[in-house]
C-alpha positions in Angstrom: -0.6 -32.8 -14.2 -3.5 -32.6 -11.7 -1.9 -29.8 -9.8 -1.2 -27.9 -13.0 -4.8 -28.1 -14.0 -5.8 -26.8 -10.6 -3.5 -23.9 -10.8 -4.7 -22.9 -14.3 -8.2 -23.1 -13.0 -7.3 -20.8 -10.2 -6.0 -18.2 -12.6 -9.2 -18.4 -14.7 -11.3 -18.0 -11.5 -9.2 -14.9 -10.5 -10.0 -13.3 -13.8 -13.6 -14.4 -13.4 -13.7 -12.6 -10.0 -13.0 -9.4 -11.9 -15.7 -10.3 -14.3 -18.2 -10.8 -11.5 -17.5 -7.5 -9.8 -17.6 -5.8 -13.2 -21.0 -7.3 -14.2 -22.9 -7.2 -10.9 -24.0 -3.7 -11.7 -23.3 -3.7 -15.5 -26.6 -1.8 -16.2 -25.4 1.2 -14.2 -21.8 1.3 -15.4 -21.3 4.6 -17.3 -19.9 4.3 -20.9 -16.6 5.9 -20.0 -16.0 3.4 -17.1 -16.7 0.2 -19.1 -13.8 -2.2 -19.2 -13.5 -5.9 -19.7 -12.2 -8.1 -16.9 -9.2 -9.0 -19.0 -8.4 -5.3 -19.6 -8.7 -4.6 -15.8 -6.5 -7.6 -15.0 -3.9 -6.4 -17.4 -4.0 -2.8 -16.2 -3.4 -3.9 -12.6 -0.7 -6.5 -13.5 2.3 -4.4 -12.6 0.8 -3.6 -9.2 0.0 -7.2 -8.4 3.6 -8.1 -9.3 5.1 -5.3 -7.2 3.4 -6.1 -3.9 5.5 -3.5 -1.9 5.5 0.3 -2.1 6.5 3.4 -0.2 4.0 5.9 1.1 5.4 9.3 1.9 3.5 11.9 4.0 5.3 15.2 3.8 3.9 18.6 4.3 3.9 21.6 6.7 2.8 19.3 9.5 6.4 18.1 9.6 7.3 21.5 11.2 5.1 21.2 14.4 6.0 17.4 14.2 2.9 16.4 16.2 0.9 14.3 13.7 -0.4 15.2 10.2 -3.8 16.0 11.7 -2.3 18.6 14.1 -4.3 21.4 12.5 -7.6 19.6 13.1 -6.7 18.1 16.5 -5.6 21.5 17.9 -8.3 23.4 16.0 -5.7 25.8 14.5 -7.3 28.4 12.1 -5.6 29.3 8.8 -4.0 32.4 10.3 -2.5 30.4 13.1 -1.2 27.7 10.8 0.6 30.3 8.6 3.7 30.2 10.9 4.4 26.7 9.7 4.3 27.8 6.1 6.8 30.5 6.9 9.1 28.2 8.9 9.1 25.4 6.3 12.6 25.2 4.8 13.6 21.7 3.7 17.3 22.6 3.0 18.4 18.9 3.3 15.9 17.6 0.9 17.5 15.1 -1.5 14.9 13.1 -3.4 17.6 10.9 -5.0 18.5 9.7 -1.5 14.9 9.0 -0.8 14.6 7.0 -4.0 17.7 5.0 -3.3 16.5 4.0 0.1 13.2 2.9 -1.3 14.9 0.9 -4.0 17.3 -0.7 -1.5 14.3 -1.6 0.7 12.8 -3.5 -2.2 9.9 -1.1 -2.9 8.6 -1.0 -6.4 6.3 2.0 -6.3 5.9 5.3 -4.4 2.8 7.3 -3.4 3.6 10.9 -2.3 1.2 13.3 -0.7 1.1 16.0 -3.4 -1.5 17.7 -1.1 -2.7 16.6 2.3 -5.7 17.8 4.3 -3.9 21.0 5.3 -4.1 22.1 1.7 -0.4 22.7 1.2 0.8 21.8 -2.3 4.2 20.3 -3.0 4.1 21.4 -6.7 3.9 24.7 -8.4 0.2 24.8 -8.9 -1.2 27.9 -10.6 -4.5 27.6 -8.6 -3.1 28.3 -5.1 -0.5 30.4 -3.4 -0.3 27.9 -0.6 2.5 25.9 -2.2 6.2 25.0 -1.9 7.4 27.6 -4.4 6.2 30.3 -2.0 8.1 28.9 1.0 11.7 29.2 1.8 12.2 26.2 -0.4 11.5 28.5 -3.4 11.0 25.5 -5.7 8.7 22.8 -6.8 9.3 19.8 -4.5 7.3 17.2 -6.4 8.9 17.3 -9.8 12.4 16.3 -8.6 10.9 13.5 -6.5 9.1 12.1 -9.5 12.3 12.3 -11.6 14.4 10.7 -8.9 12.1 7.7 -8.2 11.5 7.2 -11.9 15.2 7.1 -12.5 15.4 4.2 -10.1 12.7 2.3 -11.9 10.1 3.0 -9.3 6.5 3.6 -10.4 4.9 6.9 -9.4 1.7 7.4 -7.4 0.1 10.6 -6.2 -1.9 11.1 -3.0 -4.4 13.9 -3.3 -6.5 15.0 -0.4 -10.2 15.5 -1.1 -10.2 17.5 2.2 -8.7 20.9 2.3 -8.7 23.0 5.5 -7.0 25.9 3.9 -9.3 26.5 1.0 -11.8 29.3 1.7 -14.7 27.6 -0.1 -14.3 24.2 1.6 -17.3 24.0 3.8 -16.8 23.5 7.5 -17.7 19.9 8.7 -17.1 17.7 11.6 -13.4 17.2 10.9 -12.6 20.9 10.1 -10.3 22.9 12.4 -13.1 25.5 12.7 -15.9 23.1 13.5 -16.4 24.7 17.0 -16.1 28.3 15.8 -19.6 29.7 15.5 -18.6 32.7 13.5 -16.8 30.6 11.0 -19.6 28.2 10.7 -21.9 31.0 9.6 -19.6 31.8 6.6 -21.2 31.3 3.2 -18.9 28.9 1.5 -19.5 27.4 -2.0 -18.4 23.8 -2.4 -19.0 24.0 -6.2 -16.0 26.4 -6.3 -13.9 24.0 -4.4 -14.9 21.1 -6.7 -13.7 23.2 -9.6 -10.4 23.8 -7.7 -10.0 20.0 -7.2 -10.6 19.3 -10.9 -8.1 21.9 -11.9 -5.4 20.6 -9.6 -5.9 17.0 -10.5 -5.6 18.0 -14.2 -2.3 19.6 -13.4 -1.1 16.5 -11.5 -2.2 14.1 -14.3 -0.8 16.1 -17.2 2.4 17.8 -16.0 4.4 14.8 -14.6 4.2 12.1 -17.3 2.6 8.7 -16.6 1.1 8.5 -13.2 0.6 4.9 -12.2 -1.5 5.1 -9.1 -3.9 7.7 -7.5 -4.8 7.7 -3.8 -7.7 10.1 -3.3 -8.4 10.6 0.4 -11.0 10.5 1.8 -14.8 10.4 2.2 -16.8 10.5 5.5 -20.5 10.6 4.5 -23.2 11.1 7.1 -24.1 13.8 9.5 -21.9 16.9 9.0 -19.5 14.9 6.8 -18.8 14.6 3.1 -19.4 11.9 0.5 -19.6 11.4 -3.3 -22.1 14.2 -3.9 -19.8 16.7 -2.2 -16.8 15.7 -4.3 -18.7 15.0 -7.5 -16.9 11.7 -7.3 -18.1 10.3 -10.6 -17.1 13.5 -12.4 -13.6 13.4 -10.8 -13.1 9.8 -11.6 -14.2 10.3 -15.2 -11.6 13.1 -15.5 -8.9 10.9 -14.0 -9.7 8.0 -16.4 -9.7 10.4 -19.4 -6.3 11.9 -18.5 -4.6 8.7 -17.4 -6.4 5.7 -18.8 -4.0 3.1 -17.2 -4.0 4.6 -13.7 -5.0 2.6 -10.7 -7.4 4.4 -8.3 -8.2 3.7 -4.6 -11.7 3.2 -3.1 -12.1 6.4 -1.0 -14.4 8.4 -3.3 -17.5 7.0 -1.6 -18.4 5.0 -4.7 -18.5 1.7 -2.8 -22.0 1.0 -4.2 -20.5 0.7 -7.7 -18.3 -1.9 -9.3 -16.5 0.7 -11.4 -15.8 3.5 -8.9 -12.6 1.9 -7.4 -9.8 -0.5 -8.3 -8.7 -1.8 -4.9 -9.7 -1.7 -1.3 -7.6 0.1 1.3 -7.6 -1.2 4.9 -5.6 1.4 6.8 -3.5 0.5 9.9 -5.4 -2.8 9.9 -4.6 -6.4 8.9 -7.6 -8.3 7.5 -8.0 -11.9 8.8 -8.3 -13.1 5.2 -8.3 -11.8 1.6 -11.0 -9.1 1.6 -14.1 -9.8 -0.4 -17.0 -7.8 -1.9 -20.2 -9.7 -2.4 -18.3 -12.9 -1.7 -15.6 -12.2 -4.3 -12.0 -11.6 -3.5 -10.9 -8.2 -4.7 -7.5 -6.4 -5.1 -6.4 -4.8 -1.9 -3.6 -2.8 -0.4 -3.0 -2.0 3.3 -1.3 1.3 4.1 0.7 1.1 7.3 3.1 3.3 9.3 6.3 2.6 11.0 4.8 4.2 14.1 1.4 5.6 15.0 1.7 8.7 12.8 1.8 9.3 9.1 3.6 12.6 9.1 6.8 13.1 11.0 6.1 13.0 14.8 9.2 13.7 16.8 7.9 12.4 20.1 6.0 9.3 18.9 7.6 6.1 20.1 5.3 3.2 19.2 7.6 2.2 16.4 7.2 -1.3 14.9 10.4 -3.5 15.0 12.0 -4.8 11.8 10.7 -8.2 12.7 7.1 -7.0 12.9 7.4 -5.1 9.6 8.9 -8.1 7.8 6.2 -10.3 9.2 3.6 -7.8 8.1 4.9 -7.9 4.5 4.8 -11.7 4.5 1.3 -11.8 5.9 -0.1 -9.3 3.5 1.2 -11.1 0.4 0.1 -14.4 1.9 -3.5 -13.0 1.7 -3.1 -11.7 -1.9 -2.5 -8.1 -1.0 0.0 -5.2 -1.3 1.8 -3.3 1.5 2.2 0.4 1.2 4.6 1.3 4.0 4.8 5.0 5.1 7.7 7.3 5.8 7.2 10.8 7.3 10.2 12.9 6.4 11.3 15.7 8.7 10.8 19.4 8.1 14.4 19.7 6.8 13.7 17.0 4.2 15.3 13.9 5.6 14.1 10.4 6.7 14.8 10.2 10.4 17.2 7.6 11.8 14.4 5.3 13.0 12.9 5.1 9.5 16.4 4.6 7.9 17.1 1.7 10.3 13.9 -0.1 9.5 14.2 0.5 5.7 17.7 -0.9 5.8 16.6 -4.0 7.8 13.7 -4.7 5.4 16.1 -4.2 2.5 18.5 -6.7 3.9 15.8 -9.3 4.2 14.4 -8.5 0.7 17.9 -9.0 -0.8 17.7 -12.7 0.0 13.9 -13.3 0.1 12.2 -11.1 -2.4 11.4 -14.1 -4.6 8.8 -14.9 -1.9 7.2 -11.5 -2.3 7.3 -10.2 -5.9 4.7 -11.8 -8.1 3.4 -13.9 -5.2 0.0 -14.3 -3.7 -2.1 -16.5 -1.5 -1.3 -20.2 -1.8 -3.7 -22.5 -3.5 -6.2 -24.0 -1.0 -4.7 -27.5 -1.1 -1.6 -26.2 0.6 -2.2 -25.9 4.3 -0.3 -23.4 6.4 1.9 -24.9 9.2 1.6 -23.3 12.6 3.6 -20.1 13.1 4.1 -19.7 9.4 2.8 -17.7 6.4 2.5 -19.2 2.9 3.1 -17.2 -0.3 2.9 -18.7 -3.8 4.2 -17.6 -7.2 1.8 -18.9 -9.9 4.2 -18.2 -12.7 7.2 -20.2 -11.3 4.9 -22.6 -9.3 7.0 -22.2 -6.2 5.6 -22.2 -2.7 7.3 -20.2 0.1 7.0 -21.0 3.8 7.7 -17.9 5.9 8.7 -19.3 9.3 7.9 -16.9 12.2 9.1 -19.2 15.0 11.9 -21.6 14.0 10.9 -25.1 15.1 13.3 -27.8 16.4 14.7 -29.9 13.6 11.5 -30.6 11.7 8.5 -29.0 10.0 5.4 -31.1 9.3 3.5 -30.2 6.1 0.1 -31.9 5.9 -1.2 -32.9 2.5 2.0 -32.1 0.5 3.0 -35.7 -0.4 3.5 -36.2 -4.1 3.5 -32.5 -4.8 7.1 -31.6 -3.8 10.1 -31.9 -6.1 12.8 -30.0 -4.1 13.1 -27.9 -1.0 15.7 -25.3 -0.1 16.4 -22.5 2.3 15.8 -19.3 0.2 18.4 -17.1 1.8 21.4 -19.3 0.7 20.0 -21.9 -1.6 21.0 -24.8 0.7 19.0 -28.0 0.4 16.4 -29.0 3.0 15.7 -32.7 2.9 12.2 -34.1 3.3 10.7 -37.4 4.1 7.4 -39.1 3.5 5.6 -42.0 5.2 7.3 -41.7 8.6 6.4 -44.4 11.0 6.9 -44.2 14.8 10.2 -45.7 16.0 12.0 -46.3 19.3 13.1 -42.6 19.5 9.9 -40.8 18.3 6.1 -41.1 18.3 5.8 -38.6 15.5 4.2 -40.0 12.3 3.1 -38.4 9.1 -0.2 -39.0 7.5 -0.6 -40.8 4.1 -0.4 -37.4 2.3 2.1 -35.6 4.5 5.8 -34.8 4.4 8.4 -33.8 7.0 11.1 -31.2 6.4 14.4 -31.8 8.1 15.6 -28.4 9.4 18.8 -27.3 10.9 18.6 -26.9 14.7 19.8 -23.3 14.6 17.6 -20.7 13.1 19.1 -19.3 9.9 20.2 -15.6 9.8 17.5 -13.1 9.1 14.3 -11.7 10.6 12.1 -14.4 9.1 13.6 -17.4 7.4 11.9 -18.5 4.2 11.8 -22.1 2.8 11.3 -22.4 -1.0 9.4 -25.4 -2.2 9.7 -26.3 -5.9 6.6 -28.1 -6.9 6.4 -31.0 -9.3 
């Protein structure tokens, strides 16, 4: 009964955290952005339950295959970049195959780069000629992807770049390919025209493809020769987004960090926080976006690929800290996932087949449950089950401190086999190991169970 009261209190405190971040600056919240903590909690419920999504970076940069920032890194002008537009021909593109692989990997939502920094658009926008329908593909590439993933029960998210190196009115800044071109820097460009362009394109994306569940706007870099919320008219953009898709979840890259209403979740990129991220001391929703390798777009010669073991551990760790993992795939110029990505997706999918209960709907464990060494803990508040993700399989026993009286039953999640546990162990002739008054000892098989990371399921009283 005491534990149940504690867990109910934690749920109330979680909702209260939303309330605190919502009311800290209540006097400055515009009318269109006002939302009760309970409404926000409900709006983000599916996302918290999902925990695992697929990011897809796909555009013309898949043709040079040297990183999605190739245009900026190599300072390629629009005229020089045109050859990739002319060469782009994804003749093997099969979005149904992509969707099936995401589903098999256990991913519950997808975020696709409708437009990345290069300015190329995957859909048939009426506001630009720099789009898929004008390439050798001769068709809208976004609509069939949305349909394919939706058919598999996967929620839809769009990535839309605030940056656009192709648009003639996007002013040249420190990240622009023409940043060192003196003639280009003297051009008279009008950001107000580009802002109108963004509004028009976002209106297309949020009205022509049905319900869009998540929007990843990327990204702001305020300061000297950069761009921030004033350059984007971030408040105006967000107001438009909320009007067109009231239930959508929006990231934190509009440079509205100083508000409580200008973002829904934090986005640490290629980085693992040490603990659940906080704002003003309050835990906030968060999602880390990560790559299989060191590149987001397809990079033929990039070899720092994470192993299936690392990726599975990453997923476990993120959920153990109350977050989501958005794991990226960079398809090739011909429209396929390469073999390295397929291998890792399959490996994650195999692990998720047996261990997804420790991921979906799970979060950080209540504070009274201490993490054993070389383990991560996840917890499902609905089923009141605790999951021990064992990174290094110990020899015969696992000591859980402070668990006495809280545990009803323990099993190996992958096959449902019982794991016995003991309390009040006193030293004997063959051991000096003891448990404290509030500890228990799990009796483990000597041999590590099959799978990248074994998971132990603890059913609480």
